[in-house]
C-alpha positions as CSV (number, residue, x, y, z in Angstrom):
1,X,24.8,0.3,-13.2
2,X,22.3,-1.9,-14.5
3,X,21.8,-3.2,-10.8
4,X,20.3,-0.4,-9.6
5,X,18.1,0.8,-11.9
6,X,15.1,-1.5,-9.5
7,X,16.2,0.3,-6.7
8,X,16.4,4.1,-8.3
9,X,12.5,3.0,-9.6
10,X,11.2,1.4,-6.5
11,X,13.0,4.7,-4.1
12,X,11.1,7.0,-6.8
13,X,7.8,5.0,-6.5
14,X,8.1,5.0,-3.1
15,X,8.3,8.7,-2.8
16,X,5.5,8.8,-5.3
17,X,3.4,6.9,-3.4
18,X,3.7,8.1,0.0
19,X,2.8,12.1,-1.4
20,X,-0.3,10.3,-3.6
21,X,-1.8,9.5,0.2
22,X,-1.0,11.9,2.6
23,X,-1.5,14.4,0.2
24,X,-5.6,13.9,0.0
25,X,-5.3,12.7,3.5
26,X,-4.0,15.6,4.4
27,X,-6.5,17.8,2.0
28,X,-9.3,15.8,3.9
29,X,-8.9,16.3,6.9
30,X,-8.5,20.1,5.7
31,X,-12.0,19.9,4.7
32,X,-13.2,18.2,7.9
33,X,-12.0,20.8,9.9
34,X,-14.0,23.6,7.9
35,X,-17.0,21.2,8.6
36,X,-16.3,19.7,12.5
37,X,-16.0,23.0,14.6
38,X,-15.2,21.0,17.8
39,X,-12.1,19.4,16.6
40,X,-11.2,22.4,14.7
41,X,-7.7,22.8,15.4
42,X,-6.4,19.7,15.7
43,X,-7.7,19.1,12.2
44,X,-5.9,22.2,10.5
45,X,-2.8,21.0,12.1
46,X,-2.8,17.1,11.1
47,X,-4.5,18.6,8.2
48,X,-1.7,21.0,7.0
49,X,1.1,18.3,8.2
50,X,-0.6,15.9,5.6
51,X,-0.4,18.1,3.3
52,X,3.3,19.5,3.4
53,X,4.3,15.9,4.6
54,X,2.8,14.7,1.2
55,X,3.8,17.8,-1.3
56,X,7.2,17.4,0.1
57,X,7.1,13.4,-0.7
58,X,6.2,14.4,-4.0
59,X,8.8,17.1,-5.0
60,X,11.2,14.2,-3.3
61,X,9.8,11.8,-6.1
62,X,11.0,14.0,-8.6
63,X,13.8,15.1,-8.1
64,X,14.9,11.5,-7.4
65,X,13.6,11.0,-10.7
66,X,15.7,14.0,-11.7
67,X,19.2,13.1,-10.8
68,X,18.5,9.2,-11.8
69,X,17.6,10.1,-15.1
70,X,20.8,12.4,-15.2
71,X,23.0,9.9,-13.1
72,X,21.7,6.9,-16.0
73,X,20.3,4.9,-13.9
74,X,16.7,5.0,-15.0
75,X,17.6,4.6,-18.8
76,X,18.7,7.5,-21.2
77,X,20.5,11.2,-19.4
78,X,24.8,11.5,-19.3
79,X,26.1,8.8,-17.8
80,X,24.4,6.0,-20.1
81,X,24.9,8.5,-22.7
82,X,28.7,8.7,-22.3
83,X,29.4,5.4,-21.6
84,X,27.7,4.4,-25.1
85,X,29.7,7.0,-26.1
86,X,32.6,5.3,-24.7
87,X,31.7,1.6,-26.4
88,X,31.0,2.6,-29.8
89,X,34.4,4.8,-30.0
90,X,36.5,1.5,-28.6
91,X,35.2,-0.5,-31.3
């Protein structure tokens, strides 16, 4: 289980980073769509797409964190507690 910790954490951080980049970029395009009337529709479409995909990445990062924590891939959680209990019982 220990060799999967860096992998789980890096996947969570990747999703978090993508969400923190795409969300504000999409919001910026939405703001630009209100200012630039000639390019309203394309900026609106790409802005909404950026915000929604960014939000999806953030939700994915939160869900991955919760699952990884529960499985003991990040330390703590049910799997780590069970393993620790078994190790202590075997002493």
